[in-house]
N, C-alpha and C positions, 0 to 999 in steps of 0.2 A: 408332565403336563406341571406347572407351579400354580397355586390356588388363585393367579390373576388370570390367568388366564381359562385356568375351573367357569371361574362368575364370572370372565368373558360370553364362554360355553353357552350355556345355562340363558346366560341372559338372551344372546344369541334366539337360542334355539323356542325361547319361549315369546319370544320378541316375531323375526323375522324368516329364522333360517328352520327348513323343516327338518325335521326330527323323524323318528315314530308318532309323535302326534302333529296333529295342528298347530302351528306358530297365533300369538292374534292377531298378526297385523293378512295374514291368511284370515284369520274368519273377520273382519271384516271388509278384505275384499272384496268392490262389486257393488258394497249394496247404493243403496239413492237414502235421498232421508227420511223419503214413506218410510222405508223397511230400517231403518234406525228407529224412530219412530215410536214404532207397533210396540201395541203395549198389549200380553199374553194376558190371559184369565188368569182371576187371581188376586186378591187383596196385596203381597208383596212385592207383585212380579214388575222387574224395571224393562223396562225397553234395551236397548244397545245400545243409543244415543245417551242415556243417564250409565251402563255397566262404562260405557269411555268415559263419559268425563270421572268419574267411580276412580277410574286406572290412572288420570292423567292427574288427578288431585296428587295421590301420594305419592307417583314421581315425584312432582314437584315439589313436594311437603321433603321427600329426600334427599334430590336437587340440592333447596336450601342447606339442608340439613350437612350437606356433609360440603356445601361453601361456608359455611359458617352463619349466614345469613338470619334473620328473624324471620319465623315464618304463621303467621295471623290461622288459628288452628278452629279449623268447625266442625260443627256436630259431626258422626258419621255422617245418619242422613240425608243431609246437607250435600255432603258431598255427591255428590247423583246428582247435581242440579247445577253448577262452577256454569254450565254455560244454558241457554234458552231452548231447549229443544218445536223443530218447527218443521215444515217441507219442504224450507230450504237449502239445495240439496251446496250450495255455495255454503251456505254454512259449518251443516254437516260437515263438508273439504271441508272449512277448516278444523275442526275439531279433531281428523282426522291427522290436520296435517300438526295442530298441538299434540299433541298424541308423539309424533314417528316424532316432533320437537324433542322434547322430552327423552323420551326411550334415548336418542341421540345425545343429547345431551349427559345423561346420568351413564353411558356405554364410556363417554367420551373419558367423561371422570374417573371411571372407572379404569380404565388404562390404563391414566397417570397411575394407577394411587401403589403405595407398596405395600407389601405382610404390612407393616408397624400400621402401617395408612387405616388398614384393617379391621387395624382391633384396637383405632380410635372409638368409640363414643356407638360401641356397636355394630358400626356399618358394616361388616361379615355378614354380622347375624340381619338388618335391618334389608339388607343386597336378598338375602333367603326369602324370606319375609316379602318381599313386594315382588319374584319374579313366581312365588308359589304363591302369590292373586294373582297374578295378571294368567297365567294358566287356568286357576279354579275357574275364573272369570268370562276364560276366555272359553273357557266343556258349554259353560251359561251362555254365551253369545249364540253357540254355534249351535246349540238345543234349538234356542229361540226359533235361528230363523230353518230350521229340521218343521221347527212349526210353522211357519208361517209357506216355506216351501218354497225357502230365498238360496237354503241351500245346495251346489254344484253335486247332483248325483251321482260324476266321476270323483271328488276325496275319499 
């Protein structure tokens, strides 16, 4: 397996292809806006919606970087609020669709890269960071769903 195929495999398993751990897309499947907006107790606790915003921001930033586009940098905490939470299921669906769109864009760009492209501007390192970041926050999302009772018992 070459480097690109390996990275694509890891990108897929952290997003939508179940391996021995749940991927991000499965972690948010089937929840509504109210569940996505539910906040656990604790001063620094984030909602699922906020966490998904955060993941979107960093993937969009990486895609812009790979494409050579300028990106407006915001503070780390602001990344959790790039879309406004509500109890509107249609708004939540837009956020989920945006997450899938940016993931697919990143996957497409990676599939067209060469090994030389990976070596430029730390792209390979940044891709690995994104994948680990998704896996980390997927665990948080699953834990929040377990706390709220919305995680399916068959998983």
